[in-house]
A tleap script that builds the chain and sets N, CA, C and O, in Angstrom:
source leaprc.protein.ff14SB
mol = sequence {
  NMET ASN ASP SER THR THR VAL LEU PRO TRP
  LEU VAL ILE ARG GLN ASP ASP ASN GLY ASN
  ARG TYR ARG VAL GLY ARG TYR ALA THR GLU
  GLY GLU ALA GLN GLN ILE VAL ASP THR LEU
  ASP VAL LYS GLY HIE ARG GLN LEU TYR TRP
  VAL GLU ARG ILE GLY ARG THR ALA CHIE
}
set mol.1.N position { 62.245 -29.172 -52.159 }
set mol.1.CA position { 61.293 -28.388 -52.538 }
set mol.1.C position { 60.194 -28.647 -52.905 }
set mol.1.O position { 59.884 -29.746 -53.364 }
set mol.2.N position { 59.192 -27.409 -52.728 }
set mol.2.CA position { 57.747 -27.524 -52.821 }
set mol.2.C position { 56.947 -27.283 -54.250 }
set mol.2.O position { 57.512 -27.019 -55.312 }
set mol.3.N position { 55.832 -27.395 -54.106 }
set mol.3.CA position { 55.245 -27.001 -55.469 }
set mol.3.C position { 55.197 -25.802 -56.343 }
set mol.3.O position { 54.746 -25.720 -57.485 }
set mol.4.N position { 55.721 -24.923 -55.630 }
set mol.4.CA position { 55.482 -23.272 -55.482 }
set mol.4.C position { 56.523 -22.409 -56.242 }
set mol.4.O position { 56.399 -21.489 -57.051 }
set mol.5.N position { 57.897 -23.209 -55.539 }
set mol.5.CA position { 58.842 -23.150 -56.291 }
set mol.5.C position { 59.233 -23.791 -57.139 }
set mol.5.O position { 60.244 -23.336 -57.675 }
set mol.6.N position { 58.575 -25.398 -57.820 }
set mol.6.CA position { 58.903 -25.601 -58.984 }
set mol.6.C position { 58.768 -25.304 -60.878 }
set mol.6.O position { 57.581 -25.403 -61.191 }
set mol.7.N position { 59.261 -25.129 -61.554 }
set mol.7.CA position { 59.442 -24.335 -62.257 }
set mol.7.C position { 58.844 -25.417 -63.892 }
set mol.7.O position { 59.650 -25.972 -64.638 }
set mol.8.N position { 57.593 -25.451 -64.047 }
set mol.8.CA position { 57.458 -26.391 -65.141 }
set mol.8.C position { 56.572 -26.037 -66.459 }
set mol.8.O position { 55.459 -26.314 -66.905 }
set mol.9.N position { 57.848 -25.170 -66.870 }
set mol.9.CA position { 57.232 -24.358 -68.569 }
set mol.9.C position { 56.548 -25.098 -69.673 }
set mol.9.O position { 56.083 -24.515 -70.652 }
set mol.10.N position { 56.488 -26.570 -69.474 }
set mol.10.CA position { 56.054 -26.882 -70.629 }
set mol.10.C position { 54.687 -27.624 -70.948 }
set mol.10.O position { 54.596 -28.473 -70.061 }
set mol.11.N position { 53.795 -27.702 -71.618 }
set mol.11.CA position { 52.790 -27.897 -71.715 }
set mol.11.C position { 52.195 -28.984 -72.480 }
set mol.11.O position { 52.898 -29.427 -73.388 }
set mol.12.N position { 51.196 -29.439 -72.327 }
set mol.12.CA position { 50.818 -30.745 -73.338 }
set mol.12.C position { 49.165 -30.137 -72.866 }
set mol.12.O position { 48.616 -29.937 -71.782 }
set mol.13.N position { 48.770 -29.987 -74.254 }
set mol.13.CA position { 47.166 -29.055 -74.720 }
set mol.13.C position { 46.546 -30.196 -75.720 }
set mol.13.O position { 46.982 -30.713 -76.749 }
set mol.14.N position { 46.068 -30.261 -75.423 }
set mol.14.CA position { 44.478 -31.288 -76.122 }
set mol.14.C position { 43.273 -30.306 -76.886 }
set mol.14.O position { 42.513 -29.450 -76.432 }
set mol.15.N position { 43.491 -30.883 -78.323 }
set mol.15.CA position { 42.284 -30.013 -78.642 }
set mol.15.C position { 40.712 -31.226 -79.351 }
set mol.15.O position { 40.968 -31.992 -80.279 }
set mol.16.N position { 39.663 -31.196 -78.915 }
set mol.16.CA position { 39.102 -31.883 -78.893 }
set mol.16.C position { 38.189 -31.595 -80.658 }
set mol.16.O position { 38.521 -30.694 -81.428 }
set mol.17.N position { 37.234 -32.443 -80.891 }
set mol.17.CA position { 36.756 -32.105 -81.855 }
set mol.17.C position { 35.772 -31.165 -82.599 }
set mol.17.O position { 35.254 -31.169 -83.715 }
set mol.18.N position { 35.727 -30.263 -81.379 }
set mol.18.CA position { 34.677 -29.004 -81.387 }
set mol.18.C position { 35.662 -27.706 -81.255 }
set mol.18.O position { 35.265 -26.603 -80.879 }
set mol.19.N position { 36.994 -28.008 -81.618 }
set mol.19.CA position { 37.934 -27.175 -81.151 }
set mol.19.C position { 38.311 -26.112 -79.600 }
set mol.19.O position { 38.761 -24.982 -79.413 }
set mol.20.N position { 37.830 -27.232 -78.745 }
set mol.20.CA position { 37.709 -26.570 -77.292 }
set mol.20.C position { 39.370 -26.849 -77.039 }
set mol.20.O position { 39.807 -27.895 -77.519 }
set mol.21.N position { 40.348 -25.931 -76.282 }
set mol.21.CA position { 41.449 -26.634 -75.830 }
set mol.21.C position { 41.403 -26.753 -74.479 }
set mol.21.O position { 40.560 -26.159 -73.805 }
set mol.22.N position { 42.338 -27.556 -73.966 }
set mol.22.CA position { 42.363 -28.522 -73.028 }
set mol.22.C position { 43.803 -28.377 -72.346 }
set mol.22.O position { 44.539 -28.767 -73.253 }
set mol.23.N position { 44.585 -28.056 -71.321 }
set mol.23.CA position { 45.752 -28.408 -70.222 }
set mol.23.C position { 45.846 -29.485 -70.222 }
set mol.23.O position { 44.749 -29.884 -69.831 }
set mol.24.N position { 46.699 -30.626 -70.482 }
set mol.24.CA position { 46.519 -32.046 -69.952 }
set mol.24.C position { 47.358 -31.938 -68.801 }
set mol.24.O position { 47.227 -32.522 -67.725 }
set mol.25.N position { 48.346 -31.023 -69.198 }
set mol.25.CA position { 49.638 -31.091 -67.882 }
set mol.25.C position { 50.853 -30.261 -68.110 }
set mol.25.O position { 51.199 -29.645 -69.118 }
set mol.26.N position { 51.391 -30.376 -67.008 }
set mol.26.CA position { 52.920 -29.207 -67.053 }
set mol.26.C position { 53.936 -30.026 -66.420 }
set mol.26.O position { 53.698 -30.694 -65.413 }
set mol.27.N position { 55.378 -29.973 -67.153 }
set mol.27.CA position { 56.203 -30.607 -67.290 }
set mol.27.C position { 57.663 -29.726 -67.080 }
set mol.27.O position { 57.766 -28.535 -67.375 }
set mol.28.N position { 58.724 -30.530 -66.529 }
set mol.28.CA position { 59.493 -29.782 -66.502 }
set mol.28.C position { 60.329 -29.519 -67.548 }
set mol.28.O position { 61.132 -28.596 -67.417 }
set mol.29.N position { 60.294 -30.260 -68.741 }
set mol.29.CA position { 61.590 -30.665 -69.614 }
set mol.29.C position { 60.716 -31.182 -70.803 }
set mol.29.O position { 60.023 -32.181 -70.608 }
set mol.30.N position { 60.706 -30.632 -71.895 }
set mol.30.CA position { 60.630 -30.541 -73.298 }
set mol.30.C position { 59.901 -32.202 -73.584 }
set mol.30.O position { 58.866 -32.579 -74.134 }
set mol.31.N position { 60.972 -32.860 -72.938 }
set mol.31.CA position { 61.267 -34.523 -73.134 }
set mol.31.C position { 60.051 -35.406 -72.906 }
set mol.31.O position { 59.490 -36.281 -73.565 }
set mol.32.N position { 59.782 -34.607 -71.226 }
set mol.32.CA position { 58.596 -35.207 -70.651 }
set mol.32.C position { 57.210 -34.960 -71.038 }
set mol.32.O position { 56.275 -35.747 -70.889 }
set mol.33.N position { 57.161 -33.619 -71.624 }
set mol.33.CA position { 55.739 -33.008 -71.893 }
set mol.33.C position { 55.662 -34.077 -73.302 }
set mol.33.O position { 54.893 -35.038 -73.264 }
set mol.34.N position { 56.689 -33.763 -74.762 }
set mol.34.CA position { 56.978 -35.027 -75.826 }
set mol.34.C position { 56.413 -36.708 -75.591 }
set mol.34.O position { 55.674 -37.326 -76.357 }
set mol.35.N position { 57.045 -37.228 -74.224 }
set mol.35.CA position { 56.411 -38.382 -73.842 }
set mol.35.C position { 55.076 -38.629 -73.849 }
set mol.35.O position { 54.626 -39.511 -74.580 }
set mol.36.N position { 53.964 -37.597 -72.723 }
set mol.36.CA position { 52.913 -38.194 -72.903 }
set mol.36.C position { 52.434 -37.656 -73.964 }
set mol.36.O position { 51.607 -38.520 -74.255 }
set mol.37.N position { 52.318 -36.706 -74.926 }
set mol.37.CA position { 52.241 -36.648 -76.482 }
set mol.37.C position { 51.887 -38.058 -76.727 }
set mol.37.O position { 50.797 -38.612 -76.583 }
set mol.38.N position { 53.342 -38.668 -77.241 }
set mol.38.CA position { 53.303 -39.636 -77.773 }
set mol.38.C position { 52.316 -40.647 -76.996 }
set mol.38.O position { 51.211 -41.014 -77.396 }
set mol.39.N position { 52.956 -41.012 -75.806 }
set mol.39.CA position { 51.392 -42.223 -75.231 }
set mol.39.C position { 50.290 -41.531 -75.948 }
set mol.39.O position { 49.955 -41.594 -77.131 }
set mol.40.N position { 49.873 -40.945 -75.084 }
set mol.40.CA position { 48.390 -40.677 -75.887 }
set mol.40.C position { 48.590 -40.540 -77.461 }
set mol.40.O position { 47.404 -40.673 -77.765 }
set mol.41.N position { 49.189 -40.383 -78.580 }
set mol.41.CA position { 48.893 -40.079 -79.364 }
set mol.41.C position { 49.173 -41.865 -80.046 }
set mol.41.O position { 48.709 -42.130 -81.155 }
set mol.42.N position { 49.826 -42.773 -79.374 }
set mol.42.CA position { 49.641 -44.270 -79.382 }
set mol.42.C position { 48.442 -44.890 -79.104 }
set mol.42.O position { 48.115 -45.817 -79.845 }
set mol.43.N position { 47.512 -44.488 -77.940 }
set mol.43.CA position { 46.618 -44.709 -77.853 }
set mol.43.C position { 45.578 -44.660 -78.803 }
set mol.43.O position { 44.651 -45.419 -78.521 }
set mol.44.N position { 45.467 -44.146 -79.619 }
set mol.44.CA position { 44.311 -43.554 -80.577 }
set mol.44.C position { 43.241 -43.152 -80.642 }
set mol.44.O position { 42.350 -43.579 -81.376 }
set mol.45.N position { 43.145 -41.681 -79.367 }
set mol.45.CA position { 43.166 -41.258 -79.117 }
set mol.45.C position { 42.767 -40.245 -80.633 }
set mol.45.O position { 43.620 -39.935 -81.464 }
set mol.46.N position { 41.089 -39.805 -80.727 }
set mol.46.CA position { 40.852 -38.563 -81.859 }
set mol.46.C position { 41.125 -37.434 -81.549 }
set mol.46.O position { 40.560 -36.794 -82.436 }
set mol.47.N position { 41.836 -36.376 -80.586 }
set mol.47.CA position { 42.104 -35.791 -80.098 }
set mol.47.C position { 43.364 -35.350 -80.951 }
set mol.47.O position { 44.139 -36.177 -81.433 }
set mol.48.N position { 43.496 -34.081 -81.088 }
set mol.48.CA position { 44.841 -33.377 -81.111 }
set mol.48.C position { 45.597 -32.706 -79.770 }
set mol.48.O position { 45.308 -31.697 -79.127 }
set mol.49.N position { 46.934 -33.905 -79.577 }
set mol.49.CA position { 47.499 -33.223 -78.792 }
set mol.49.C position { 49.326 -32.656 -79.150 }
set mol.49.O position { 49.988 -33.080 -80.098 }
set mol.50.N position { 49.714 -31.850 -78.332 }
set mol.50.CA position { 50.908 -31.475 -78.651 }
set mol.50.C position { 51.621 -30.200 -77.874 }
set mol.50.O position { 50.803 -29.405 -77.412 }
set mol.51.N position { 52.906 -29.902 -77.672 }
set mol.51.CA position { 53.433 -29.326 -76.588 }
set mol.51.C position { 53.796 -28.070 -76.949 }
set mol.51.O position { 54.414 -27.870 -77.995 }
set mol.52.N position { 53.423 -27.036 -76.063 }
set mol.52.CA position { 53.838 -25.270 -75.653 }
set mol.52.C position { 54.662 -25.113 -74.452 }
set mol.52.O position { 54.569 -25.691 -73.369 }
set mol.53.N position { 55.390 -24.324 -74.807 }
set mol.53.CA position { 56.432 -23.251 -73.473 }
set mol.53.C position { 55.421 -22.717 -73.548 }
set mol.53.O position { 54.632 -22.631 -74.489 }
set mol.54.N position { 55.388 -22.241 -72.327 }
set mol.54.CA position { 54.249 -21.167 -71.481 }
set mol.54.C position { 55.016 -19.866 -71.765 }
set mol.54.O position { 56.125 -19.696 -71.258 }
set mol.55.N position { 54.466 -18.963 -72.547 }
set mol.55.CA position { 54.412 -18.083 -72.938 }
set mol.55.C position { 55.010 -17.428 -74.349 }
set mol.55.O position { 55.542 -16.337 -74.549 }
set mol.56.N position { 54.599 -18.929 -75.563 }
set mol.56.CA position { 55.401 -18.691 -76.429 }
set mol.56.C position { 55.027 -20.371 -76.833 }
set mol.56.O position { 55.197 -21.206 -75.945 }
set mol.57.N position { 54.516 -20.821 -78.201 }
set mol.57.CA position { 54.253 -21.794 -79.193 }
set mol.57.C position { 55.212 -22.513 -79.123 }
set mol.57.O position { 56.257 -21.863 -79.148 }
set mol.58.N position { 55.394 -23.924 -79.020 }
set mol.58.CA position { 56.514 -24.545 -79.600 }
set mol.58.C position { 56.111 -25.265 -80.575 }
set mol.58.O position { 54.992 -25.235 -81.087 }
set mol.59.N position { 57.261 -26.122 -80.944 }
set mol.59.CA position { 56.809 -27.464 -82.166 }
set mol.59.C position { 55.524 -28.435 -81.729 }
set mol.59.O position { 55.156 -29.344 -82.473 }
savepdb mol mol.pdb
quit
């Protein structure tokens, strides 16, 4: 399977202190995306991270 056929509907989003939002990465499952968020949160970054599903906001 190549990248053009891989479905990666879960995004990790980062918001900086100025309110700018950036996509950190795309993942196949919500669990994978949440692991990235948890890892970044543990490192003590001041930015806000969360998981979203493409096309709608997740929790």
